[in-house]
Structure formats: C-alpha cells, structure tokens
C-alpha positions as CSV (number, residue, x, y, z in Angstrom):
1,M,128.0,146.3,51.3
2,A,127.2,142.6,51.6
3,T,126.4,142.2,47.9
4,R,129.7,144.0,46.9
5,V,131.8,141.3,48.6
6,N,129.2,138.5,48.5
7,L,129.0,138.1,52.3
8,K,126.6,135.7,54.0
9,P,124.5,137.2,56.9
10,L,124.6,135.4,60.2
11,E,121.3,134.7,62.1
12,L,120.4,135.3,65.7
13,L,119.8,132.2,67.7
14,D,116.2,132.3,68.8
15,L,115.6,129.7,71.6
16,G,111.9,130.5,71.6
17,K,111.7,128.8,68.2
18,C,113.7,125.8,69.3
19,R,111.9,122.7,70.5
20,S,114.7,120.3,70.7
21,V,118.5,119.8,71.0
22,S,118.7,119.5,67.3
23,D,116.9,122.7,66.7
24,I,119.4,124.6,68.9
25,V,122.4,123.0,67.2
26,D,120.9,123.8,63.8
27,G,120.6,127.5,64.8
28,M,124.1,127.4,66.2
29,G,125.4,126.6,62.7
30,R,124.3,130.1,61.5
31,C,125.9,131.8,64.4
32,A,129.7,132.2,65.1
33,F,132.7,131.1,67.2
34,G,132.3,127.8,69.1
35,A,128.6,127.6,68.4
36,R,129.2,127.6,64.7
37,M,131.9,125.0,65.0
38,L,129.3,122.7,66.7
39,G,126.5,123.5,64.3
40,E,128.5,123.0,61.2
41,V,130.1,119.7,62.4
42,A,126.7,118.4,63.3
43,A,125.4,119.1,59.8
44,T,128.4,117.4,58.2
45,L,128.3,114.4,60.5
46,T,124.5,114.0,59.8
47,A,125.3,113.8,56.1
48,W,128.1,111.3,56.6
49,C,126.1,109.0,58.8
50,A,123.2,109.0,56.3
51,E,125.5,107.5,53.6
52,P,125.6,103.7,53.0
53,H,129.4,103.8,53.6
54,K,129.6,104.7,57.3
55,P,132.4,106.8,58.8
56,V,134.8,105.3,61.4
57,I,135.5,106.6,64.9
58,L,139.2,107.0,65.8
59,Y,139.5,107.1,69.6
60,D,142.6,106.6,71.8
61,G,140.7,106.9,75.1
62,I,139.6,104.2,77.6
63,A,137.0,102.0,76.0
64,S,135.3,101.2,79.3
65,N,134.7,104.8,80.4
66,S,131.4,106.7,79.8
67,L,132.6,108.3,76.6
68,G,134.1,105.0,75.2
69,K,130.9,103.2,75.9
70,M,128.8,105.8,74.2
71,L,130.9,105.7,71.1
72,S,131.0,101.9,70.8
73,K,127.6,100.8,72.3
74,Q,125.4,103.6,71.2
75,L,126.8,105.1,68.1
76,V,128.2,101.9,66.5
77,Q,126.4,98.9,67.9
78,K,122.9,100.2,68.7
79,C,122.4,102.9,66.0
80,A,124.9,101.7,63.4
81,W,125.8,105.3,62.4
82,F,129.5,104.4,62.3
83,S,131.3,101.4,61.0
84,G,133.3,100.9,64.2
85,V,135.8,102.3,66.7
86,M,139.5,101.9,66.3
87,T,142.6,103.5,67.8
88,P,144.8,105.9,65.9
89,E,147.5,103.3,66.2
90,E,145.3,100.6,64.6
91,Y,144.4,103.1,61.9
92,G,148.1,103.9,61.3
93,N,149.0,100.2,61.0
94,T,146.4,99.8,58.3
95,A,147.7,99.7,54.7
96,P,147.5,103.1,53.1
97,S,145.3,101.7,50.3
98,A,142.9,100.2,52.8
99,R,142.7,103.5,54.7
100,T,141.5,105.2,51.5
101,S,138.9,102.5,50.6
102,R,137.6,101.4,54.0
103,F,137.8,104.6,56.0
104,K,136.7,107.4,53.6
105,K,135.3,109.5,56.4
106,A,136.6,109.6,60.0
107,L,135.6,111.2,63.3
108,V,138.7,111.7,65.5
109,I,137.7,111.9,69.2
110,G,140.1,113.3,71.8
111,S,143.8,113.6,71.7
112,Y,146.2,111.4,69.8
113,S,150.0,110.7,70.0
114,E,152.5,112.4,67.7
115,R,153.5,108.9,66.7
116,H,150.1,108.5,64.9
117,A,149.6,112.1,63.8
118,A,151.2,111.7,60.4
119,A,148.7,109.0,59.3
120,L,145.7,111.1,60.5
121,H,147.0,114.4,59.0
122,A,147.7,112.7,55.6
123,R,143.9,112.2,55.1
124,Q,142.3,114.2,52.4
125,A,140.8,117.6,53.5
126,G,137.1,117.4,54.2
127,T,137.1,113.7,55.2
128,T,138.0,114.1,58.9
129,I,136.3,115.8,61.8
130,Y,138.3,116.5,65.0
131,I,136.7,116.9,68.4
132,N,139.0,117.7,71.2
133,P,139.8,120.6,73.6
134,Y,143.4,120.9,72.6
135,D,143.1,122.5,69.1
136,M,144.5,119.3,67.5
137,C,143.8,118.9,63.8
138,A,145.6,118.6,60.5
139,P,148.2,121.3,60.0
140,G,146.7,124.3,58.1
141,Q,143.2,123.0,58.5
142,V,142.2,125.7,61.0
143,K,143.2,129.3,60.3
144,D,142.5,132.7,61.9
145,G,138.8,133.0,61.7
146,F,138.2,129.8,59.9
147,F,137.5,126.5,61.7
148,P,136.2,123.8,59.3
149,D,135.5,120.2,60.4
150,A,136.5,120.8,64.1
151,V,135.0,121.4,67.4
152,F,137.6,122.4,70.0
153,A,135.8,121.4,73.1
154,D,135.6,118.5,75.6
155,P,134.1,115.4,73.8
156,N,132.4,114.5,77.1
157,F,130.1,117.4,76.4
158,I,130.0,117.5,72.6
159,V,129.5,113.8,71.8
160,P,126.2,113.4,73.9
161,I,124.9,116.5,72.0
162,L,125.8,115.0,68.6
163,A,124.2,111.6,69.6
164,L,120.9,113.3,70.3
165,V,121.1,115.4,67.1
166,L,121.8,112.3,65.0
167,D,118.9,110.5,66.7
168,E,116.5,113.2,65.7
169,R,117.8,113.9,62.2
170,L,118.3,110.2,61.2
171,K,115.5,108.6,63.2
172,G,113.0,111.4,63.8
173,K,113.0,111.3,67.6
174,K,112.8,114.7,69.3
175,H,115.0,115.3,72.4
176,A,114.4,118.1,74.9
177,V,117.3,119.8,76.6
178,S,116.3,118.0,79.8
179,E,117.3,114.7,78.1
180,L,120.6,116.2,77.2
181,M,121.2,117.0,80.9
182,D,120.3,113.4,81.8
183,S,122.8,112.2,79.3
184,L,125.5,114.5,80.6
185,A,125.0,113.3,84.1
186,T,127.0,110.1,83.2
187,M,129.9,112.0,81.7
188,P,133.0,113.4,83.4
189,G,134.7,116.7,82.5
190,V,132.7,119.5,80.9
191,G,129.8,117.1,80.5
192,M,129.3,116.8,84.2
193,Q,130.1,120.5,84.7
194,V,127.2,121.5,82.4
195,K,124.9,119.2,84.2
196,Q,125.9,120.7,87.6
197,G,125.5,124.2,86.0
198,A,121.9,123.3,85.1
199,E,121.1,122.1,88.6
200,T,122.7,125.2,90.2
201,L,120.7,127.5,88.0
202,R,117.5,125.5,88.8
203,L,118.1,126.0,92.5
204,M,119.0,129.7,92.0
205,M,115.8,130.3,90.1
206,K,113.7,128.6,92.8
207,K,115.2,130.6,95.7
208,K,112.8,133.1,97.1
209,G,114.0,136.7,97.8
210,I,117.1,136.4,95.6
211,V,118.6,139.0,93.3
212,R,120.4,137.5,90.3
213,F,123.3,139.2,88.5
214,L,124.4,138.4,85.0
215,T,128.0,139.3,83.8
216,L,129.1,139.2,80.2
217,S,132.4,139.3,78.4
218,G,133.8,137.9,75.2
219,A,131.9,137.5,72.0
220,M,128.3,136.7,73.1
221,T,126.5,139.4,71.1
222,I,128.6,139.3,67.9
223,A,128.3,135.5,68.1
224,Q,124.6,136.0,67.5
225,M,123.5,135.2,71.1
226,S,121.7,138.5,71.7
227,L,118.3,136.9,71.9
228,V,119.5,134.3,74.4
229,I,120.4,137.3,76.7
230,C,117.0,138.9,75.8
231,D,115.3,135.8,77.0
232,M,117.1,135.9,80.3
233,I,116.0,139.4,80.9
234,D,112.4,139.1,79.5
235,R,111.8,135.9,81.6
236,E,113.3,137.6,84.7
237,M,116.1,135.1,85.1
238,V,118.4,138.1,85.9
239,H,117.8,141.5,87.6
240,S,121.1,143.1,86.6
241,V,123.5,143.0,83.7
242,T,127.2,143.9,83.8
243,S,129.0,143.8,80.4
244,T,131.9,144.9,78.3
245,G,131.1,148.0,76.2
246,A,131.8,146.0,73.0
247,L,129.1,143.5,73.9
248,M,126.5,146.3,74.2
249,A,127.7,148.0,71.0
250,H,127.5,144.8,69.0
251,G,124.2,144.0,70.7
252,L,122.7,147.2,69.3
253,V,123.1,146.0,65.8
254,P,120.1,143.5,65.7
255,G,118.1,146.1,67.6
256,L,118.4,148.4,64.6
257,G,117.5,145.6,62.1
258,L,121.2,145.4,60.9
259,K,123.3,142.3,60.4
260,H,126.7,140.8,61.1
261,Y,128.3,138.6,58.4
262,K,130.2,135.4,58.1
263,Y,133.9,135.8,57.4
264,N,135.3,134.4,54.2
265,P,139.0,133.4,54.7
266,G,139.6,134.2,51.0
267,D,139.3,137.9,51.9
268,N,142.4,139.1,53.6
269,D,142.3,141.8,56.4
270,E,143.8,144.5,54.2
271,K,141.0,144.0,51.7
272,L,138.4,144.0,54.6
273,A,139.9,147.2,56.0
274,S,139.6,148.9,52.6
275,L,136.0,148.0,52.4
276,G,135.2,149.1,56.0
277,L,134.5,145.6,57.2
278,N,135.8,145.1,60.7
279,R,136.7,141.4,61.6
280,V,136.0,139.9,65.0
281,T,137.6,136.4,64.5
282,D,135.1,134.7,62.2
283,V,132.5,137.6,62.0
284,L,132.4,140.8,60.0
285,E,131.0,144.0,61.4
286,P,130.5,146.6,58.7
287,E,131.6,150.1,59.7
288,T,128.2,151.2,58.4
289,N,126.6,149.5,61.4
290,F,128.6,151.8,63.6
291,D,127.6,154.8,61.5
292,H,124.0,154.0,62.4
293,I,124.9,153.5,66.0
294,D,126.7,156.9,66.0
295,E,123.5,158.6,64.7
296,I,121.4,157.0,67.5
297,M,124.1,157.8,70.2
298,S,124.0,161.4,69.0
299,A,120.3,161.6,69.4
300,V,120.4,160.0,72.8
301,L,123.3,162.1,74.0
302,S,121.6,165.2,72.9
303,T,118.9,164.6,75.6
304,F,121.6,165.1,78.3
305,S,122.2,168.8,79.1
306,G,125.5,168.4,80.9
307,N,124.0,170.0,84.0
308,E,124.2,166.8,86.0
309,T,126.5,163.7,85.8
310,I,125.3,160.4,84.4
311,S,126.6,156.8,84.4
312,P,126.7,154.0,81.8
313,S,123.5,152.5,83.2
314,V,121.7,155.8,82.7
315,L,123.0,156.1,79.1
316,H,121.9,152.5,78.4
317,A,118.5,153.2,79.7
318,G,118.3,156.1,77.3
319,L,119.3,153.9,74.4
320,G,116.7,151.4,75.5
321,K,114.0,154.1,75.5
322,Y,115.2,155.2,72.0
323,L,114.8,151.7,70.8
324,E,111.3,151.5,72.3
325,D,110.3,154.7,70.6
326,N,111.8,154.0,67.2
327,Y,112.5,150.3,66.8
328,P,110.0,148.4,69.1
329,E,109.6,145.6,66.6
330,H,113.3,144.5,66.8
331,R,114.3,142.6,70.0
332,A,117.5,143.9,71.6
333,I,119.2,143.6,74.9
334,L,118.9,147.2,75.9
335,L,115.3,147.3,74.8
336,S,114.5,144.3,77.0
337,A,116.5,145.8,79.9
338,Y,114.6,149.1,79.5
339,R,111.2,147.4,79.5
340,K,112.1,145.3,82.6
341,K,113.9,148.1,84.4
342,V,117.1,146.0,84.5
343,P,120.2,148.2,84.9
344,V,123.0,147.5,82.4
345,F,126.4,148.3,83.8
346,V,129.6,148.7,81.9
347,P,132.4,149.4,84.4
348,A,135.1,149.7,81.6
349,F,132.9,152.0,79.5
350,T,135.7,153.9,77.7
351,D,136.8,150.6,76.1
352,S,134.0,150.5,73.6
353,E,132.5,152.1,70.5
354,L,129.9,153.8,72.7
355,G,132.7,155.2,74.9
356,N,134.3,156.6,71.7
357,D,131.0,158.3,70.8
358,V,130.7,160.0,74.2
359,Y,134.3,161.2,73.9
360,C,133.8,162.6,70.4
361,T,130.5,164.2,71.5
362,N,132.2,165.9,74.4
363,K,135.0,167.3,72.2
364,L,132.4,168.7,69.8
365,R,130.5,170.2,72.8
366,E,133.7,171.9,74.0
367,V,134.4,173.6,70.6
368,T,130.7,174.7,70.3
369,G,130.5,176.1,73.8
370,K,128.2,173.4,75.3
371,K,128.6,171.6,78.6
372,R,130.4,168.2,78.5
373,I,128.6,165.0,79.5
374,V,130.4,163.8,82.6
375,M,130.3,160.1,83.5
376,D,130.3,159.4,87.2
377,M,131.1,155.7,87.5
378,E,130.4,155.7,91.2
379,K,126.7,156.2,90.5
380,D,126.6,152.7,89.1
381,T,128.6,151.4,92.1
382,A,125.9,152.9,94.3
383,K,123.2,151.1,92.2
384,L,125.1,147.8,92.5
385,L,125.3,148.2,96.3
386,Q,121.6,149.0,96.4
387,L,120.7,145.9,94.4
388,M,123.0,143.6,96.4
389,T,121.6,144.8,99.8
390,S,118.0,145.0,98.7
391,A,117.5,141.2,98.9
392,S,118.3,138.5,101.4
393,S,120.2,136.3,99.0
394,A,122.2,136.8,95.8
395,G,123.3,134.7,92.8
396,I,125.7,135.4,89.9
397,W,125.5,134.0,86.4
398,T,128.7,134.6,84.4
399,Y,129.7,134.2,80.8
400,G,133.4,134.7,80.5
401,G,135.3,136.8,83.0
402,G,137.2,140.0,83.0
403,V,136.1,143.4,84.4
404,P,132.4,142.7,84.3
405,R,132.8,139.6,86.5
406,N,135.2,141.1,89.0
407,W,133.3,144.5,89.3
408,T,130.1,142.6,90.1
409,Q,131.8,140.2,92.5
410,N,133.7,143.0,94.2
411,V,130.5,144.3,95.7
412,S,130.9,142.1,98.8
413,P,134.4,143.3,99.7
414,L,133.1,146.9,99.0
415,I,130.4,146.4,101.6
416,E,133.0,145.2,104.1
417,I,135.4,148.1,103.4
418,Y,132.5,150.6,103.5
419,N,131.3,149.4,106.9
420,N,134.9,149.6,108.3
421,R,135.6,153.0,106.9
422,M,132.2,154.6,107.9
423,K,132.1,153.5,111.5
424,G,130.5,156.3,113.4
425,H,129.6,158.2,110.3
426,G,126.4,156.7,109.0
427,S,124.3,153.6,108.8
428,K,125.9,150.2,108.3
429,L,125.2,148.3,105.2
430,P,123.9,144.7,105.6
431,M,126.7,142.2,104.7
432,R,125.9,140.2,101.6
433,K,127.8,137.4,99.8
434,Y,126.8,135.4,96.8
435,G,125.2,132.1,97.7
436,F,124.7,130.8,94.2
437,G,127.1,131.0,91.2
438,T,127.5,129.5,87.7
439,R,130.3,130.6,85.5
440,C,131.2,129.4,82.0
441,C,134.7,130.4,80.9
442,P,137.4,128.3,79.3
443,D,140.3,129.9,81.2
444,R,142.2,128.0,83.9
445,P,143.6,129.3,87.1
446,H,147.3,128.7,86.3
447,F,147.2,131.4,83.7
448,G,147.1,133.8,86.6
449,H,144.5,136.2,85.3
450,L,141.1,137.2,86.6
451,S,138.9,135.2,84.2
452,G,140.4,131.9,85.4
453,C,140.0,132.5,89.1
454,T,137.8,130.0,90.9
455,Y,134.9,130.5,93.3
456,E,137.1,128.9,95.9
457,E,139.7,131.7,95.4
458,G,136.9,134.3,95.7
459,M,135.8,132.8,99.0
460,S,139.1,134.0,100.5
461,W,138.1,137.5,99.5
462,R,134.7,137.0,101.3
463,K,132.9,137.3,98.0
464,F,131.1,134.0,98.3
465,H,129.5,131.9,101.1
466,F,131.7,128.9,101.9
467,N,128.7,126.6,101.4
468,M,127.5,128.3,98.2
469,K,125.7,126.3,95.5
470,Q,128.1,126.7,92.5
471,S,129.2,125.2,89.2
472,Q,132.3,126.1,87.1
473,I,132.2,125.2,83.5
474,Q,135.5,125.4,81.6
475,A,134.1,125.8,78.1
476,D,133.1,128.3,75.4
477,A,129.9,130.0,76.5
478,T,128.6,130.2,72.9
479,Q,128.4,126.3,73.0
480,V,127.1,126.0,76.5
481,E,124.8,128.8,77.5
482,P,122.0,128.2,74.8
483,F,121.4,124.8,76.4
484,L,121.4,126.2,80.0
485,V,119.1,129.0,79.2
486,K,116.7,126.8,77.2
487,Y,116.8,124.3,80.2
488,I,115.5,127.1,82.5
489,M,113.0,128.3,79.9
490,D,111.5,124.8,79.6
491,L,111.3,124.5,83.4
492,Q,109.5,127.9,83.5
493,D,107.1,126.8,80.7
494,S,106.3,123.6,82.5
495,G,105.6,125.3,85.8
496,Q,108.4,123.6,87.7
497,L,109.9,126.8,89.0
498,K,106.9,128.2,90.7
C-alpha cells in the first residue's frame, strides 16, 4: 500500500535509545502532531544556524525577561547562532530590499501585532519559522494535517529545548534531560509548568505504598508514542492504565509489526478514502492495519464462550496474551501491560475499532446460534475501586483529558457514595483521594469541558487532597511527555529513586 502512494513510514520514539535532549528531539521529527513540529523545526533551525549568513530573531516581548535574555545573551551574543534580535516593528520599518538581503532567514518568537503582520507574512515561504501558542503564521502556511516551519507552543518551553539542541548539534556538547529541567526552572508559563511536573513526578515515584494511575486520551499512540507508554509500564511508573479505545487500537499496530505513515497534503481525503488510507490529522492509518487487528480480535474473542460476562480489561489482557504467544519480539502497550499484570481500562469501549469488532462478532454469533459476549463495565469499576483502596496513597498521571481522566478520578466520589448508600449493608470502603497529580493537556477551564477542569475544581468534588502535590501543564502531551518520562527513567537508572 505504501509503495502505491509513495508514503513515508513514521517511527516509534524509543527513549531507551536516547541519551540527550537532541536525541529525543531528533526522534520526535519522525513522529507526528506537536512532536513532529518540534523535531522538524529543530532540524531546519540547525541547518540555518550552521550557515555563514545567520538568521535573525524577531521578538516583540520584554527584552529583560527570562525568554528575552535567553534570546539575546545566549543565542545571539554567547553562541552567535543568530545575527541579532529585533522587533517586528523594526523589521517592518526596514526597507524591503534590505529585508531580502540582510534577513534571509527569520525566527519569529511569540505573538506580533496586526500592524506588523503584513511585512512578516510577505516573506518567501520556507524562510520563516514561527514559535507561538496562538497558531500565528503566514496565511496558508499551515493546513489541515500539514504544519511546516511552525511550533504552536509556548516559547518559554520550546526555546530552551532548541538552545540545548543547537548546542549539541553545532558544538558537540551533550545535554541530559535534567539540564533541560534546570533551564526551564528560570522560565515562566509552560516552561515552569514542565519543571514543576518533573518535580511532582519525582516525589510521586519516591512515595512508598502508593498506587499510580495513568490516563490517556488524544493522539499518543498514533503519534508514535507507544514505546514511551511501554517504558512507563515496564519500569513500573504506573500500576493502571485508563485509555480511549482508539488509543489501544492504534497502539496494537506496532505490536503486530505494522506501520503508520506520514500524511502528504498533496493527497486529498477523497483519494485517501478510495485507497483505504484513514487520516488522523497528519498520520495515515491503512485500513489493512485494521484488517490484521480484526483477525487477532476474532482469535481472542473466540476464547470467550459467552457463559460469563467480561470487561474491557479482561479483553485487553487476552490481547496481551495473544501478543505474548505470537508477537513477543514487538513491543506493545498491551503486551507490556500483560507481562506486568497492569489492567488496561477503556470506560468508553464502544467508541473504538475494538468495540466495533465486539459488536460485529456478537451479531455473527447471534445468526450462528452462539452466545453473545457481554461486556459488564462495572467489573472494571470494581477493579478500579480495589486498586484505589489497596494502597495508602494514590497518584494520577494524565495525558489529555476526556472520559479516561474523569472515570479514573471519579473513584473517590464513588467511594463516598458507596459508603453512604451501603450503611448497614456491608463493610465500609476506606476513603481515598489522590495526593499526587500531573496532567498535560492544552485545554483551558473557560471552554467549560471536562478536559480543561483544574485539580482545584476537582478538590470541590473531594477527588483530591487539598494539600496534594500537583502540576498542571497546558501543552501538547506529544511535546512534553517524552521529556518527563525520560527524566524519570534517568533518575531510576542513576539510583536516585530508591
């Protein structure tokens, strides 16, 4: 299929093979979503800064703040990777001929006024990189599934990363993720949030007698972050996984030795549909991948007689066993979870390819006179309760939001309700709330949906301790989580978490 349309396969990010910040960013360039934006911009910027004619930085922020000082003192004065820092207004007041000759390449940091946008947007395509969290760039530069020469994220997080990457690639100095965290400690915004996230996770990992929950939503597996999640399970960073069904379906693909592919914006969606290539923003999932998954699901579902109910975590364990028996050489989330006996919950199970398979299998069973497979979701609720009450302390590690996050956090109100309703009818469950939490999600509270709700809001629902150790990172998890997970991996390898 890939050769017919000349598609480029994506590559899984393998943190075990990364020794530095630059290694991680290099791997990101072969992934998708925000990770790819960062990786590709880092590669372009490295090439620009290696040229004799240095690019210019256009920045309309405060020169005396942490970001302004990093741009002028480190990137321009100390390292001489850029020719200088100027404001968009100064650039706009420069003669058009001088702009073309003096400022052939430009890095635009942060927002800029509409008054100066015309001069920036008039620049030739491929000569300007934009880094800001506001989706600001030249009109038509970014399209659905195509994000060249832009990183839509807080420069207070992205610029320190790029500074370390350039230092390694242009000067040969390696930088561990711990050095990135030290650099982020001086930055406001998402930079400081990521630093706080690393510290919260360090404390959560050191806590004795704690059970740690991971919740996943969004694009983590199809973005090629499956091995990052495998590392979390394999290294016992988490004891439970709650996910969307789509994440687990896409996560099966590498476990079968199959690939996802990079989207080519020259191929419209009608053409992709005719070729059986399903697009997920900037990634293509061949329908043939799902055909393979269907075969495996059929084999696993055939092991259930229908004489007793199952739950998604039981099905996922069955899939993990199938991978162990047939594909043990390919790392996969469900395989790691099976080996470590980590339950994988999907509370909105019918909203997935795997849910589709169960439905179709049951319809076939009906017409052939066999018993249907019945999903009892409350079995997984009981498992969640058992996990939460089995330890003296609990922590939650969240990528994105949605149903996986809320279902897992809802366990504390459930204990409260259970104890109130069951008075005089059985044993009382020990009350538990989360004492540690790190979430990475770009959504903000004023949108009014679940993904943006804060830990503080959750405290009013008695989900979290009022003095909990927590961090809330308003960013794309594909850009942030590789650094946080690698940070914990490095602490483990150095013996600092014993």
